[in-house]
N, C-alpha and C positions, 0 to 999 in steps of 0.2 A: 532509436538506439541500436547499437550493434556491438558485436563481441569480437574483438581481435586479439589473438594469442592469449585467450582465456581472461581478458581483462574488458571491462565495460567502457565503451566509448559513447558520447552523446552525439547529437545529430551532426555537429560540425566536424566530427572526426577526432575530437579531443577526448582523451581518457578522463574518467572521473578521477577524483582525488584518491590516491592509493597510500594507505598507512599500513605496513605489513604487520600482522599478527604473528608472534613466535608460536602460538597456540594451534599448530597444524601439523599434518602428517601426509604421507603420500598414499595412493591407492583409492581412487573413487571412480565409481561407475554411476553417475547421477541418473536417476529415474524420476525423482520427484523435486518439487520446490516446496520448502517447508517455511512457513512464516511464524515469527515470534513477536511478541512485544518485549521491550527492554525492561519494563517495570521500574523505570528510573526517571529522573527529572529532565534529562536532555541527551541529544545524540553524542555530544561531547563526552559526557560522563560514561555513556555506554561504549565509546570507542576506547576511552582510557581503560576501562575494565577488560575489554575484550582483547587489548594488546598487552596487558599485564601477564607476564609469564607465570606469576604466582597464582592467578585465577584459573588457569587451565581451561579456559573457554574461548570461543571465537565464533564468528560467522563470516560468510563471504562478503555480505553487505551490510551497512546500516544506512537506514533512511530517516533523516530528521523530519520534524513537523512542517519545516518549510520545503520539504521535497529534496533537500540536498542529499546526495549519495556519496558515501565513502566505501571503497572496497578494501577489505582487509586480507583477503585470501584469494589466490587465483582460482578460477572455476575447475581447474584440473587437479586441485589439491583438496584434501580433506579437512574441512573446518570442524571444530568440536562444539557443535551446537545442540545436537539432539539428546545426548546423554543415553541412559538406558531407554531404549525404544524399540517399537516393532510395528510393522505394517504388512498385513497379508502374510506372506511366508518368509518375510525378511526381518532380521534382528540387527540392531545396531545401525541405525539410519544414517549416521555420519558417513558411512561408506557408500550410500546410495542416494544422497540428496544434497541439494544446494541450499543454504540456510540464509534467510534475510531477516533482520532485526528492525523493527519499526519502533521509533522512539515514541513510548506511550507509557503512562504510569500504571495502566492496567486496572485491576480491581480497586474500588474506592470504598471509603468509610463514610457513614452519615453520622453527623453529631447535631446537637442543638444548634450550632452556628453554620451548618451546611455540609457540603460535600468536601472530604480532605482525602489526599493520597495517603498511602502507608507511612510515608516519610513527614506527614504533617502539613503539606502545601494545601491551600485552599483551591477549590476548583469551581470555576464558573458553572452554575447549574445548566447553562445552555450547552455545555460540553459533556453532559452526563447522559448516559443511557441506562435505564433500569430494566433489568432482565435476569431470568435464571440462565445459568450455564447449560448448554445442550447436553452435557454430559451429566447433569444432575445438580441438585442443590436448590437453595432458596434464591429469591430475587436479590441481586446485588446491584450496585452502581458501578458502571464501567465507563472509563474515559473514551470519548469518541476519537476517531482518527481524522486527521485533516485532509482537506480535498487535494492538497498538494502531494501529500504522502501517497494516496491512493492513485492519483495520476501517475506519479513516478513509478510506483509499483507496477501498474499496468503495463507501462512501456518496457520496464526491465524484464518483467515476466514473459512478455511476448518475444523479446529477443532471446531469452534463455530457453523457452519452449522450442523455438525454431532452431536454434544452434545445436542444442543437446538432445532433441527430440524427447523432450520430458513427457511423462504419462499423466501426472496429476499434480494439482495444487493441494497441499495439506497444511494444517495447523499443527503446532507443537502438541496441542490437545488431542489431536487424532493419533498420534504415535506414542504418546505418554499418557494414556487415559487414567484419570485419577491422580496423577502426579503433576500434571501442568495444566493450566487453564488458558494459555495464551494460543492465539491472539484474542480469543474471547468473543462474546456476542456482538460487540460494536463493530467487529470487522466484517466487511461484506463479502464473505467468503462465496455465497451462492452466486452473487453477481459476477465476481471475477472468475470463477469456474465456468460460468455460462459464456463469458467472453473469451476465455482461452480455449475451452474444449467444446463449446457449442452444446452445452447442457441446458437447453431452455433459452429463453431470451428475456433480457430485461428491457423494459420499454425505452426506446430511444438509443439502445446500445448497438445492436447488430442488424436491425431491420433496415431496409432501404428507406430513405426519407421520402416524403411527400411534400411538395412545396406548399400544399394547402394546409399542412398540419401545423398546429401550434403546440409548443411544448412549455413546460415550466421548470425552473431549476429546483431540484429536490433539496438542495443544501446551498450554502454560499459557495459560489462557483467562479473560479478564475476564468477570464477570457483573454485568450492570447493572440498573438500576431501570426502565428502558424501552427499547424496541427502537431504539436509536441510540447512536452514539459520544458523543453529548452526555449520555446517561444516567449517572447517578452510579454509580461502582463500589460494589457491595454489600460488607459485611463478609464476609470469606471468599474475597474476590477477590485474586488470580487462582486459578481452580481449576487444579490441577496436572495435567499430562498423565496420561492414563489414568483420570481421575475419571469415574465412571459417573453418567449422567443419564437422566431419562425426559422426553421432550418432552410438554409439556402445552398448548402453544399456538404460534401461528405468525403472523407479520406480515412478509410479504416474505421477505427472506433471514435474518431473525431468528427465533430459536426461544425460547419460554418453557420453562424447564426446571425440574424438581424434582431437586435434587442428591441422589442416592442414597447417596453415600459421605460426606456431611457428618455431623460428630459434634459433640458439645458444644454450644456456643452456636449453632453453625451448622447444627444438626441439622435444622431445617425450612427450609433455604435454598431459595428460589425466585427465579428472575429471568431475564433475557434474555441470550442469547449468541448470537454470529454463527454461522450454520449452516455456514459455510466450515470451521469448525475442529472439526466433530463427525464422527465415523465410527461405524458400527454396531458395537455391542458384541457 
């Protein structure tokens, strides 16, 4: 991905869908990328809220669970995503950050019939992570993020960091401690920071590959025709968690893999996966 005139473009040079939010102002010197969850049922609902002038809230981008990206505010304009916030010696992070909303219900409730969102929708237990928030509190259920979302965010963040020379990746929970809990424990903050800023390494992500090494998919993992979220998903996608692969190529954070556990029509399956989702087998 790349940024042209403060708008996001995908690999083929086409801009992502743009739906202007009136909830914005001028004056921004971006130093940080701030990630939020929408705490709602869909990206469509979030976009409607963030473009409603009565709500007085917005973000620069919304990423759906399918990885689809919608831009609401140009990156050289101030989106209203942070609210009362501070980080280090700065206050009012709207003036100093680019905000991205990920479609995700957030904190969940557990009942006798299983997990539910705050608005009453049932949640597949396979999509639930149980953990305390790192800012404190008891163990809660949290809705996990999709592989497509994290892949898309990884590519977007790389373009933003390069274009605007950003200093750090933060969560809303970092800049509004005690007031906000997003993006929450289910968000792989440490892994993304490691990838973007070189703070340690996640297995399979930034280290050079060795053709003798075998890796496994850490989660259900899309395999694509080229090293980008714009690449077409190949037949046999997604690979299920635990699928063994051999790395046979590398481009940035992407790995070209030979799927060792493929059978039938997919027996010769080769393609590109994001290294973030691989662990040594």
